N, C-alpha and C positions, 0 to 999 in steps of 0.2 A: 373585467374580462372573464367570460365563462370558462370554467375548467371542465371541458367535456371530451377532451382528446384522451385516447388510451395508448399506453405503451405496454407491449407484451414482450417478454423475453423468457427463454428457458435458461435455467441456471442450476448448478449443482445444489441439491437440497441441503447438504451439510453446510456449505458456504452461506446459503440463504439464511439458515437458522442462526448461525454464528453472527452474521452481520446484523440481522434483525435484533438480536440481543444487544449488540453494541448501540444500535439506533435507540433502543429503549432506554439504555443507560444515558444516552445523550438527550433524551427527551424529545426525539423527533420520530416521525413515521417514515416508512419506506417511501411514501409519496413525497414527503417533504425533502428527503435525502435526494431523490431523483430530480426534483425541481431545483434544488441547490446545484446539483451537478450540471443540469441544463443551463442554468443561469451563468455558471462559471464558464462553460463552453462558449456561450454567447458573448460574455464580457471579454474573454481572452481571444475570441475568434479561433478557437482550437481547444484541444484537451487541456485541463487544468493541471497537468503533470507531464513530465518529459517521457517520451517513448523512445527508447534507444535499443539497438542491437548490441549486445555485449561484444567487446573486442576480444582477441585471442587471450590476452593477459587476464581479463576478467573471467572468461570462461574457464581458464586453467585454475584460477583461485576458487571458483565455484566447485569444480570437480575435486580439487584437493581438500577443501574444507568439508565437502560431503563425505569424503573418504577419511576424514580426521588426520590428514597429512599436513605437515608444516604449520601446525597451530601453536601459538604462543599464548599461554594462559597466565593471568595475574590474579592475585588475591583481592585487589581493589583498584580503584581508579588511580590513587596516588602512586601505587607501584608501577602501573602502566605508564603514567606520565613521567615518572622518574626514569624508566627504561628508555622512553622516547626523548628524554632530555628537555622536557617541557616544564 
């Protein structure tokens, strides 16, 4: 199949640069990444990730953590799991 269709999009330049560096680490081009995304959309008949609107509880947690409120910090995973009783 000929690959002669073009996709154009405007995107934040800093985001583009950061993501292109990640693609380079993964050994893929931006074109290959976009093709993978399109194939997943086709395969799933929708986006390959869930899109949701946060509920009020989630929005409150986002606001609180952004404001450094109600944070619990642990020295390591073992301490966290112990606190959680896991």
